C-alpha positions in Angstrom: 71.7 -13.4 -179.7 69.0 -14.8 -177.4 69.4 -18.3 -179.0 73.1 -18.2 -178.1 72.4 -17.4 -174.5 69.9 -20.2 -174.3 72.4 -22.6 -175.8 75.1 -21.6 -173.2 72.6 -22.0 -170.3 71.7 -25.4 -171.6 75.4 -26.4 -171.9 76.0 -25.6 -168.3 73.1 -27.8 -167.3 74.3 -30.7 -169.4 77.8 -30.4 -167.9 76.4 -30.4 -164.4 74.3 -33.5 -165.1 77.3 -35.2 -166.7 79.4 -34.4 -163.7 76.7 -35.7 -161.4 76.4 -38.9 -163.4 80.2 -39.5 -163.3 80.2 -38.9 -159.5 77.3 -41.3 -159.1 79.1 -44.0 -161.1 82.4 -43.5 -159.3 80.6 -43.7 -155.9 78.8 -46.9 -156.9 82.1 -48.4 -158.2 83.8 -47.5 -154.9 81.0 -49.1 -152.9 81.2 -52.2 -155.0 84.9 -52.4 -154.6 84.7 -52.4 -150.8 81.5 -54.5 -150.5 81.4 -58.0 -149.3 80.3 -59.4 -152.7 82.3 -62.1 -154.2 84.9 -61.1 -156.9 82.8 -62.3 -159.9 79.8 -60.3 -158.7 81.9 -57.2 -158.3 83.2 -57.5 -161.9 79.6 -58.1 -163.1 78.3 -55.0 -161.2 81.1 -52.7 -162.4 80.4 -53.9 -166.0 76.7 -53.2 -165.6 77.5 -49.7 -164.2 79.8 -48.8 -167.1 77.5 -50.3 -169.8 74.4 -48.7 -168.4 75.7 -45.6 -166.6 72.2 -44.2 -165.7 70.4 -47.4 -164.7 73.5 -49.3 -163.4 74.1 -47.4 -160.2 70.3 -47.4 -159.4 70.2 -51.2 -159.9 73.3 -51.6 -157.6 71.7 -49.5 -154.8 68.4 -51.5 -155.1 69.6 -55.0 -155.9 73.2 -55.1 -154.6 74.3 -56.7 -151.3 72.9 -55.1 -148.3 74.8 -54.3 -145.1 73.2 -55.5 -141.9 72.1 -52.9 -139.4 74.4 -54.6 -136.9 77.5 -54.3 -139.1 77.6 -50.5 -139.1 
């Protein structure tokens, strides 16, 4: 019985992490869609995000086009 409870607790954690990952990917895709990057770069970045769902958004936030402090 204890093993079943541990499995259920682990399942909840995995679902939460999966939901967080999906939200991160959607947020990064949204930011890419409305960024000032050229169209080809947008397609490339979205492809990277969907092929590498964990590393892709991190790469976008680090290497993607930056907004100027004066633009905001």
